[in-house]
Residue frames as a rotation matrix with the C-alpha (Angstrom) as fourth column:
MET 1
0.854 0.459 -0.243 47.42
0.207 0.127 0.970 95.45
0.477 -0.879 0.013 -180.72
HIS 2
0.012 -0.862 0.507 49.88
-0.342 -0.480 -0.808 97.07
0.940 -0.164 -0.300 -178.23
ILE 3
0.911 0.366 0.191 49.14
-0.283 0.219 0.934 95.08
0.300 -0.905 0.303 -175.06
ALA 4
0.486 -0.822 -0.295 52.76
0.774 0.562 -0.291 93.77
0.405 -0.087 0.910 -175.23
ASN 5
-0.196 -0.575 0.794 53.86
0.065 -0.816 -0.575 97.34
0.978 -0.062 0.197 -174.44
TYR 6
0.260 0.355 0.898 51.98
-0.806 -0.432 0.404 97.45
0.531 -0.829 0.174 -171.11
LEU 7
0.972 -0.021 -0.233 52.87
0.125 0.887 0.444 93.89
0.197 -0.461 0.865 -170.22
GLY 8
0.130 -0.990 0.050 56.47
0.689 0.054 -0.723 94.92
0.713 0.128 0.690 -170.61
LEU 9
-0.176 -0.135 0.975 55.91
-0.326 -0.927 -0.187 98.08
0.929 -0.351 0.119 -168.62
VAL 10
0.694 0.503 0.515 54.20
-0.653 0.139 0.744 96.32
0.303 -0.853 0.425 -165.68
HIS 11
0.839 -0.402 -0.366 56.69
0.421 0.906 -0.029 93.44
0.344 -0.130 0.930 -165.72
HIS 12
-0.126 -0.976 0.177 59.75
0.603 -0.217 -0.768 95.70
0.788 0.010 0.616 -165.54
ALA 13
-0.056 0.141 0.988 58.14
-0.533 -0.842 0.090 98.07
0.844 -0.521 0.122 -163.08
GLU 14
0.915 0.390 0.104 57.32
-0.317 0.536 0.783 95.19
0.250 -0.749 0.614 -160.73
THR 15
0.542 -0.791 -0.283 60.85
0.691 0.612 -0.385 93.86
0.478 0.013 0.878 -161.06
ASN 16
-0.323 -0.659 0.679 62.34
0.203 -0.749 -0.630 97.28
0.924 -0.066 0.376 -160.33
LEU 17
0.335 0.519 0.786 59.95
-0.693 -0.429 0.579 97.81
0.638 -0.739 0.216 -157.35
ALA 18
0.942 -0.073 -0.327 61.03
0.241 0.827 0.508 94.42
0.233 -0.557 0.797 -155.90
ASP 19
0.056 -0.998 0.002 64.66
0.794 0.043 -0.607 95.52
0.606 0.036 0.795 -156.20
ALA 20
-0.291 -0.132 0.948 63.94
-0.252 -0.945 -0.209 98.88
0.923 -0.299 0.241 -154.55
PHE 21
0.770 0.565 0.295 62.11
-0.463 0.178 0.868 97.15
0.438 -0.806 0.399 -151.64
ARG 22
0.702 -0.579 -0.415 65.21
0.651 0.757 0.044 94.94
0.289 -0.301 0.909 -151.15
GLN 23
-0.241 -0.831 0.502 67.54
0.469 -0.552 -0.689 97.89
0.850 0.070 0.523 -151.23
ILE 24
0.028 0.352 0.935 65.52
-0.582 -0.755 0.302 99.74
0.812 -0.553 0.184 -148.64
SER 25
0.934 0.308 -0.183 65.27
-0.077 0.671 0.737 96.64
0.350 -0.674 0.650 -146.46
GLU 26
0.345 -0.886 -0.309 69.02
0.855 0.433 -0.285 96.26
0.386 -0.166 0.907 -146.43
ALA 27
-0.358 -0.530 0.769 69.76
0.299 -0.845 -0.443 100.01
0.884 0.071 0.461 -145.98
HIS 28
-0.199 0.389 0.899 67.32
-0.754 -0.647 0.113 100.44
0.626 -0.656 0.423 -143.11
GLY 29
-0.093 0.057 -0.994 67.83
0.232 0.972 0.034 97.24
0.968 -0.227 -0.104 -141.20
ASP 30
-0.956 -0.266 -0.125 67.89
0.193 -0.249 -0.949 99.27
0.221 -0.931 0.289 -137.96
GLU 31
-0.397 0.915 0.075 64.13
-0.896 -0.369 -0.248 99.74
-0.199 -0.166 0.966 -138.48
PRO 32
-0.846 -0.044 0.531 62.89
-0.059 0.998 -0.011 96.15
-0.530 -0.041 -0.847 -138.02
ASP 33
0.146 0.980 0.134 59.38
0.161 0.110 -0.981 96.88
-0.976 0.165 -0.142 -139.36
VAL 34
0.467 -0.077 -0.881 60.82
-0.778 -0.509 -0.368 98.47
-0.420 0.857 -0.298 -142.52
MET 35
-0.603 -0.792 -0.101 63.33
-0.761 0.532 0.372 95.61
-0.241 0.301 -0.923 -143.01
LEU 36
-0.706 0.360 0.610 60.69
0.192 0.926 -0.324 92.85
-0.681 -0.112 -0.724 -142.63
MET 37
0.339 0.933 -0.120 57.90
0.121 -0.170 -0.978 94.53
-0.933 0.317 -0.171 -144.53
CYS 38
0.251 -0.329 -0.910 60.13
-0.882 -0.466 -0.075 95.51
-0.400 0.821 -0.407 -147.42
ARG 39
-0.839 -0.531 0.119 61.35
-0.450 0.800 0.397 91.95
-0.306 0.280 -0.910 -147.77
THR 40
-0.360 0.792 0.493 57.75
0.384 0.607 -0.695 90.71
-0.850 -0.061 -0.523 -147.76
LEU 41
0.576 0.635 -0.514 56.69
-0.133 -0.548 -0.826 93.29
-0.806 0.544 -0.231 -150.36
ALA 42
-0.256 -0.704 -0.663 59.68
-0.895 -0.086 0.437 92.51
-0.364 0.705 -0.608 -152.59
LYS 43
-0.882 0.015 0.471 58.56
0.078 0.990 0.116 88.89
-0.465 0.139 -0.874 -152.65
GLN 44
0.095 0.995 0.002 55.08
0.346 -0.031 -0.938 90.06
-0.933 0.090 -0.348 -153.47
CYS 45
0.382 -0.048 -0.923 56.37
-0.696 -0.672 -0.254 92.09
-0.608 0.739 -0.290 -156.43
ASP 46
-0.729 -0.668 -0.149 58.39
-0.621 0.555 0.554 89.10
-0.287 0.496 -0.819 -157.64
ALA 47
-0.577 0.612 0.541 55.21
0.405 0.789 -0.461 87.00
-0.709 -0.047 -0.703 -157.52
HIS 48
0.408 0.747 -0.525 53.35
-0.108 -0.531 -0.840 89.62
-0.906 0.400 -0.136 -159.52
ALA 49
-0.105 -0.571 -0.814 56.05
-0.929 -0.236 0.285 89.45
-0.355 0.786 -0.505 -162.22
GLU 50
-0.927 -0.234 0.294 55.74
-0.172 0.960 0.223 85.68
-0.334 0.156 -0.929 -162.27
LYS 51
-0.157 0.959 0.235 51.91
0.369 0.278 -0.887 85.79
-0.916 -0.053 -0.397 -162.59
LEU 52
0.338 0.236 -0.911 52.37
-0.625 -0.667 -0.405 87.92
-0.703 0.707 -0.078 -165.76
GLN 53
-0.616 -0.788 -0.005 54.39
-0.474 0.366 0.801 85.22
-0.629 0.495 -0.599 -167.57
PRO 54
-0.367 0.501 0.784 51.50
0.636 0.750 -0.181 83.27
-0.678 0.432 -0.594 -169.07
PHE 55
0.705 0.682 -0.194 50.18
0.376 -0.591 -0.714 86.49
-0.602 0.430 -0.673 -170.54
VAL 56
0.149 -0.776 -0.613 53.61
-0.684 -0.528 0.503 87.52
-0.714 0.345 -0.610 -171.78
ASP 57
-0.725 -0.371 0.579 53.82
0.064 0.802 0.594 84.12
-0.685 0.468 -0.558 -173.48
HIS 58
-0.008 0.834 0.551 50.42
0.834 0.310 -0.457 84.64
-0.552 0.456 -0.698 -175.06
TYR 59
0.879 0.474 -0.050 50.53
0.392 -0.779 -0.490 88.35
-0.271 0.411 -0.870 -176.02
GLY 60
0.203 -0.903 0.379 54.23
0.721 -0.124 -0.682 89.04
0.663 0.412 0.625 -176.05
GLU 61
0.651 -0.122 -0.749 56.23
0.573 -0.568 0.591 91.66
-0.498 -0.814 -0.299 -174.20
GLU 62
0.536 -0.501 0.679 57.92
0.392 -0.565 -0.726 94.79
0.747 0.656 -0.106 -175.50
GLY 63
-0.144 -0.668 -0.730 60.82
0.982 -0.005 -0.190 95.96
0.124 -0.744 0.657 -173.50
GLU 64
0.712 0.455 0.534 60.09
0.354 -0.890 0.287 99.16
0.606 -0.015 -0.795 -171.76
ASP 65
-0.326 -0.928 -0.179 62.87
0.691 -0.105 -0.715 101.33
0.645 -0.357 0.676 -170.32
GLU 66
0.095 0.405 0.909 60.62
-0.283 -0.865 0.415 103.79
0.954 -0.297 0.032 -168.49
PRO 67
0.967 0.246 -0.070 60.62
-0.006 0.297 0.955 101.75
0.255 -0.923 0.289 -165.27
ASP 68
0.327 -0.922 -0.206 64.38
0.938 0.344 -0.052 101.41
0.119 -0.176 0.977 -165.53
ARG 69
-0.342 -0.424 0.838 64.79
0.349 -0.886 -0.306 105.14
0.873 0.188 0.451 -165.99
LEU 70
0.538 0.577 0.614 62.48
-0.392 -0.474 0.788 105.88
0.746 -0.665 -0.029 -163.04
HIS 71
0.908 -0.236 -0.346 64.41
0.415 0.616 0.670 103.36
0.055 -0.752 0.657 -160.88
SER 72
0.014 -0.996 0.093 67.79
0.961 -0.013 -0.277 104.78
0.277 0.093 0.956 -161.86
ASP 73
-0.179 -0.021 0.984 66.66
0.075 -0.997 -0.008 108.40
0.981 0.072 0.180 -161.40
LEU 74
0.678 0.560 0.476 65.19
-0.429 -0.225 0.875 107.65
0.597 -0.798 0.088 -158.00
PHE 75
0.951 -0.266 0.155 67.55
0.029 0.578 0.816 105.06
-0.306 -0.772 0.557 -156.63
LYS 76
0.456 -0.889 0.030 71.13
-0.272 -0.172 -0.947 106.26
0.847 0.424 -0.320 -156.93
GLY 77
-0.633 -0.591 -0.499 71.74
0.299 0.408 -0.863 104.60
0.714 -0.696 -0.082 -153.60
THR 78
0.411 0.816 -0.407 69.79
0.698 0.005 0.716 104.58
0.586 -0.578 -0.567 -150.43
ARG 79
0.004 -0.356 0.934 70.16
-0.372 -0.868 -0.329 107.30
0.928 -0.346 -0.136 -147.79
GLN 80
-0.534 -0.293 -0.793 70.93
0.598 0.531 -0.600 107.07
0.597 -0.795 -0.108 -144.09
GLY 81
-0.983 0.056 -0.173 69.15
0.119 -0.519 -0.846 108.23
-0.137 -0.853 0.504 -141.00
GLY 82
-0.304 0.946 -0.112 65.56
0.454 0.040 -0.890 109.34
-0.838 -0.321 -0.442 -140.40
ILE 83
0.213 0.381 -0.900 65.30
-0.562 -0.705 -0.432 111.79
-0.799 0.598 0.064 -143.25
GLY 84
-0.718 -0.540 -0.438 67.05
-0.680 0.408 0.610 109.24
-0.151 0.736 -0.660 -145.47
LEU 85
-0.802 0.501 0.325 64.38
0.436 0.863 -0.255 106.67
-0.408 -0.063 -0.911 -144.68
LEU 86
0.104 0.880 -0.464 61.66
0.132 -0.474 -0.871 109.23
-0.986 0.029 -0.165 -145.36
ARG 87
-0.011 -0.199 -0.980 63.18
-0.862 -0.494 0.110 110.14
-0.506 0.846 -0.166 -148.75
ASP 88
-0.937 -0.337 -0.092 63.72
-0.341 0.822 0.456 106.47
-0.078 0.459 -0.885 -149.65
LEU 89
-0.514 0.824 0.238 60.09
0.570 0.535 -0.623 105.71
-0.641 -0.185 -0.745 -148.84
HIS 90
0.179 0.507 -0.843 59.03
-0.332 -0.775 -0.537 108.74
-0.926 0.376 0.030 -150.89
ASP 91
-0.469 -0.446 -0.762 60.92
-0.863 0.049 0.503 107.34
-0.186 0.894 -0.408 -153.89
LEU 92
-0.960 0.168 0.225 59.41
0.163 0.986 -0.040 103.92
-0.228 -0.002 -0.974 -153.24
PHE 93
-0.140 0.972 -0.186 55.95
0.235 -0.150 -0.960 105.47
-0.962 -0.178 -0.207 -153.24
LEU 94
0.084 0.102 -0.991 56.54
-0.809 -0.573 -0.128 107.06
-0.582 0.813 0.035 -156.68
MET 95
-0.822 -0.407 -0.397 57.73
-0.566 0.660 0.495 103.74
0.061 0.632 -0.773 -158.07
ALA 96
-0.797 0.567 0.206 54.74
0.396 0.749 -0.531 101.90
-0.455 -0.342 -0.822 -156.61
THR 97
0.029 0.800 -0.599 52.42
-0.205 -0.582 -0.787 104.48
-0.978 0.146 0.148 -158.07
GLU 98
-0.352 -0.282 -0.892 53.86
-0.917 -0.085 0.389 103.66
-0.186 0.956 -0.228 -161.49
VAL 99
-0.997 0.056 -0.059 53.11
0.051 0.996 0.080 100.02
0.063 0.076 -0.995 -160.95
ASP 100
-0.483 0.874 -0.050 49.60
0.298 0.110 -0.948 100.85
-0.823 -0.473 -0.313 -159.71
ILE 101
0.118 0.577 -0.808 48.56
-0.608 -0.602 -0.518 102.98
-0.785 0.552 0.279 -162.66
SER 102
-0.619 -0.373 -0.691 50.03
-0.780 0.395 0.485 100.39
0.092 0.839 -0.536 -165.07
TRP 103
-0.920 0.366 0.140 47.84
0.315 0.903 -0.291 97.71
-0.233 -0.224 -0.946 -163.52
VAL 104
-0.115 0.924 -0.364 44.83
0.002 -0.366 -0.931 99.95
-0.993 -0.108 0.040 -163.97
VAL 105
-0.090 0.003 -0.996 45.60
-0.937 -0.339 0.084 100.41
-0.337 0.941 0.033 -167.67
LEU 106
-0.892 -0.328 -0.309 46.22
-0.418 0.859 0.295 96.69
0.169 0.393 -0.904 -168.07
GLY 107
-0.669 0.725 0.162 42.90
0.290 0.456 -0.841 95.99
-0.684 -0.516 -0.516 -166.36
GLN 108
0.123 0.713 -0.690 41.12
-0.527 -0.542 -0.654 98.13
-0.841 0.444 0.309 -168.92
VAL 109
-0.387 -0.323 -0.864 42.81
-0.913 0.263 0.311 96.21
0.127 0.909 -0.397 -171.72
ALA 110
-0.990 0.022 0.136 41.85
-0.010 0.973 -0.232 92.90
-0.138 -0.231 -0.963 -170.11
GLN 111
-0.225 0.972 -0.075 38.23
0.050 -0.065 -0.997 94.07
-0.973 -0.228 -0.034 -170.06
GLY 112
0.167 0.267 -0.949 38.40
-0.846 -0.456 -0.277 95.17
-0.506 0.849 0.149 -173.67
LEU 113
-0.616 -0.445 -0.650 39.88
-0.720 0.654 0.234 91.83
0.321 0.612 -0.723 -174.71
GLN 114
0.517 0.842 0.158 37.38
-0.805 0.414 0.426 90.00
0.293 -0.347 0.891 -172.51
ASP 115
-0.139 -0.694 -0.707 40.34
-0.052 0.718 -0.695 87.98
0.989 -0.060 -0.135 -171.08
LYS 116
0.783 0.588 0.204 38.95
-0.254 0.002 0.967 86.81
0.568 -0.809 0.150 -167.81
GLU 117
0.632 -0.588 -0.505 42.20
0.763 0.585 0.274 85.27
0.134 -0.558 0.819 -166.58
LEU 118
-0.437 -0.768 0.469 44.22
0.644 -0.631 -0.434 88.35
0.629 0.112 0.770 -167.28
LEU 119
0.070 0.544 0.836 41.56
-0.297 -0.789 0.538 90.47
0.952 -0.286 0.106 -165.54
LYS 120
0.920 0.267 -0.286 41.62
0.151 0.432 0.889 88.24
0.361 -0.862 0.357 -162.51
THR 121
0.154 -0.959 -0.239 45.43
0.971 0.192 -0.141 88.46
0.181 -0.210 0.961 -162.32
VAL 122
-0.429 -0.263 0.864 45.34
0.277 -0.949 -0.151 92.19
0.860 0.175 0.480 -162.79
GLN 123
0.481 0.677 0.557 42.70
-0.337 -0.443 0.830 92.69
0.809 -0.587 0.015 -160.02
GLU 124
0.815 -0.232 -0.531 44.66
0.554 0.578 0.599 90.46
0.168 -0.782 0.600 -157.58
CYS 125
-0.105 -0.994 -0.037 47.95
0.975 -0.095 -0.199 92.21
0.194 -0.057 0.979 -158.22
ASP 126
-0.272 0.119 0.955 46.46
0.148 -0.975 0.164 95.68
0.951 0.186 0.248 -158.33
ALA 127
0.786 0.610 0.095 44.77
-0.054 -0.085 0.995 95.11
0.615 -0.788 -0.034 -154.98
GLU 128
0.598 -0.643 -0.478 48.09
0.800 0.449 0.398 94.05
-0.041 -0.621 0.783 -153.48
THR 129
-0.403 -0.731 0.550 49.84
0.769 -0.596 -0.230 97.06
0.496 0.330 0.803 -154.96
GLY 130
0.223 0.581 0.782 47.22
-0.075 -0.790 0.609 99.28
0.972 -0.194 -0.133 -153.37
ILE 131
0.939 0.030 -0.342 48.06
0.320 0.290 0.902 97.71
0.126 -0.957 0.262 -149.97
GLN 132
0.013 -0.999 -0.033 51.77
0.997 0.016 -0.075 98.36
0.075 -0.032 0.997 -150.65
LEU 133
-0.363 -0.158 0.918 51.03
0.334 -0.942 -0.030 102.03
0.870 0.295 0.395 -151.31
LYS 134
0.691 0.640 0.336 48.97
-0.120 -0.358 0.926 102.30
0.713 -0.680 -0.170 -148.13
TRP 135
0.688 -0.518 -0.509 51.82
0.722 0.415 0.553 100.77
-0.075 -0.748 0.660 -146.09
ILE 136
-0.311 -0.869 0.386 54.42
0.887 -0.411 -0.211 103.09
0.341 0.277 0.898 -147.66
LYS 137
-0.085 0.328 0.941 52.23
0.066 -0.940 0.334 106.14
0.994 0.091 0.058 -147.02
THR 138
0.906 0.419 -0.063 51.45
0.049 0.045 0.998 105.16
0.421 -0.907 0.020 -143.48
ARG 139
0.424 -0.825 -0.374 55.16
0.899 0.332 0.286 104.53
-0.111 -0.457 0.882 -142.78
MET 140
-0.388 -0.518 0.762 56.00
0.631 -0.752 -0.190 107.91
0.672 0.407 0.619 -144.29
LYS 141
0.415 0.640 0.647 53.46
-0.150 -0.654 0.742 109.56
0.898 -0.404 -0.175 -141.98
GLN 142
0.914 -0.109 -0.390 55.05
0.400 0.399 0.825 107.76
0.065 -0.911 0.408 -139.04
SER 143
0.104 -0.994 -0.042 58.57
0.992 0.101 0.070 108.81
-0.065 -0.049 0.997 -140.04
ALA 144
0.168 -0.018 0.986 57.93
0.575 -0.810 -0.113 112.40
0.801 0.586 -0.126 -140.99
PRO 145
0.907 0.182 0.380 57.60
-0.149 -0.705 0.694 114.06
0.395 -0.686 -0.612 -137.57
GLN 146
0.749 -0.661 -0.039 60.68
0.332 0.324 0.886 112.32
-0.573 -0.677 0.462 -136.21
ALA 147
0.063 -0.778 0.625 62.77
0.989 0.131 0.063 112.98
-0.131 0.614 0.778 -139.28
LEU 148
-0.069 -0.028 0.997 61.69
0.648 -0.762 0.024 116.55
0.759 0.647 0.070 -139.93
ILE 149
0.625 0.360 0.693 60.93
-0.242 -0.754 0.610 117.99
0.742 -0.549 -0.384 -136.50
ALA 150
0.989 -0.127 0.076 62.51
-0.033 0.314 0.949 116.02
-0.145 -0.941 0.306 -133.70
ALA 151
0.463 -0.869 0.173 65.87
0.883 0.469 -0.005 115.52
-0.077 0.155 0.985 -135.40
SER 152
0.620 -0.197 0.760 66.42
0.224 -0.884 -0.411 119.31
0.752 0.425 -0.504 -135.73
């Protein structure tokens, strides 16, 4: 059984996403909505990682470096200005998508194992990750015209 692989993947991806939300919050503090929402979403990611702990204790966790590689490839430091915010949000969207699809896979595993508690946790966390993705995408749509047209 390889569930420990995906538990490790989701756990590390959530931790890295929380870190990325915090970095963007700090770097773009001049955008109050970004600062506050990114702080809130970082805490949500931390809570997701905590909710996984009972399942890690039960099934184990294999260390996965893919989320770490994705984080280091995308986040070599935040950027400044309007286009910087847009690019940072774009990177954040890619990281959140990694988390989202990992929850989907883990949900399939939970169904296969008939682990109702794991499935409930996955469904709750996946729903919140979906909301995170919607916020990021909406904020990108809001930022794009200003960053790419008006700033010229």
